[in-house]
N, C-alpha and C positions, 0 to 999 in steps of 0.2 A: 478431802476436807470440803465441807459445804459451808459457805459463808454467804448470808443474805440471799439465799436461793440460788447461788452459783456453785458450781462444782469444779474441782480441779480436772475431773474427767470430762472429756468431750464425748457427746452422744455420737455414736457411730452413725454414719449415713446408711440408710437401708437401700440396698439395691433393689430395683424393681425387676420383676420377671414378667415378660410379656405374656406368659402363660397364666399368670395369676391376676385376678381382678384387683384394682386399687383398693386400699383398706377402707376408704369411705363408701365404697359401693357395697350394699348388702349382698351377702351370698345368696344364691338361689336356694329356695326351700324345696327339698325333695320330699314328695309325698309318697307314703307307702302305697302298696297295691290298694285298689279300691276295696272298701269294706264289703263284706257279704251283704246281699240284698236284705232289706228289712221286711219284705212282704211275707206274711205268715206262712205260706206253703213252703218257703225255703228255710224257715227257722227250725232249729232242733234244740232239744234239751232245755237248759236254763234260759237261753235267749227266747225260745218259744213261750215258755212259762211266763217270763217277764212281759212279753208282748201281749199275751192273753190277759194278764192282770191289768196292764195299762189300758187295754181296750175295754175290759169290763168296767173299770173305774170310770173311764171317759163316757161310755154309753149310759151308765146309771147316774152319774153325777152331772153330766152336761147334756148329752143328746136327748135323752128321754124327758127330763124335766123342762128343758127349754124349747125343744123343737117337735116333740111328738104331740100331735093333735089327737082329737078324739078317735078312739078305736071303734071302727064300725066294720060291717061286712064289706063295705066299699073301700075301706082303708084299714085292713087288718094289721095287727102287730102281735107278735108272740112274746110273752113275758119270759119265755125260755129260748130266746133268740139264738143262744150259743149251741143249741141242738140242731140248727139249720146250717150246714156247711156253707151254703151260698151266702147266707146272711153274715156269717163270720167273715168271709172273704170281702164282701162289699163294705161292711162296717170297718174292717181293718184298713182297707184302701181309703175310706172316708177319713178315718183317724189320722193316717199318714199325711193326707192332704191338709188336714187341719193343722198338724204340727208344722208342716212346711210353710203354710200360708199365713199362720197367725202367731208363730213363735218368734223368739228374739231375732232381730235382724231382718224380719220379713218386711215387705213393702207395705205402706199404709193402705193400699188398695187390696191387700191379701185377703182380709175377711170378706170383702164384697165378692171377690172372685170365688172364694170357697163356697159362699152361699149360692151363687149363680151356677157355677160350673160343676160342683160336687154334691152339695147337700140336696138340692132339689131333685136332680136326676136319680140319685141313689135312693132317697126315700120314696120317690115315685115307683121305682123298680121294686123295692122291697115290699111296699104296701099295695101293690097292684092286686086287685081281687083274685086274679088267677096266678099270682106270683108266689114267692117264697113262703109267705105266711098264710096262703089260702087254706081254709079249714081250721085255722087256729082261732080261738076265741079268747077273750080276756080271762086269764087264769087257767086256760086249757090249751095244752100243746097237742098238736096232731102231727104224727110222723107222716111224711110224704113218701110214698113208694117211688123208687127210681123210675124214670121214663121206660115205658115198654113192659113194666112189671104188672102182673095180674095177681091180685091177692098176695103181694109181697114177693112173688117168685118171678125171676126173669123169664122171658119167653124162650122156649127151646129153639135152637137154630134149625 
């Protein structure tokens, strides 16, 4: 019978076990195995398609309108950048760094680090006159033969 917050029953004493943490101590959080890498070459199926869509959206909605300067022969850019495997890999790495350094919970200096450490070097590499987009002109994509190829055919051993 409970009367005014009291009970006829007495709460049993809990025995403590030295092998168990005290109740007021939070239990450790066990983390599953590390997730699979996020970098494009390691992704397959649905995860790769999602990464490609996110990258395309980011390049077309943020990178190109905000950061791409005039396209010249000294600073080329291919409007069909996704046809250049090197460009896809570099841009995907740039996008991953963007997410890490500018996303929720990132440090306030994250965007400055992203601009200095990632954006500048990546665009300089991609837009080098002898780089990934060499030979591409505004509105015109040019396939690059693999190194050592003559007329698109690899050299014979």
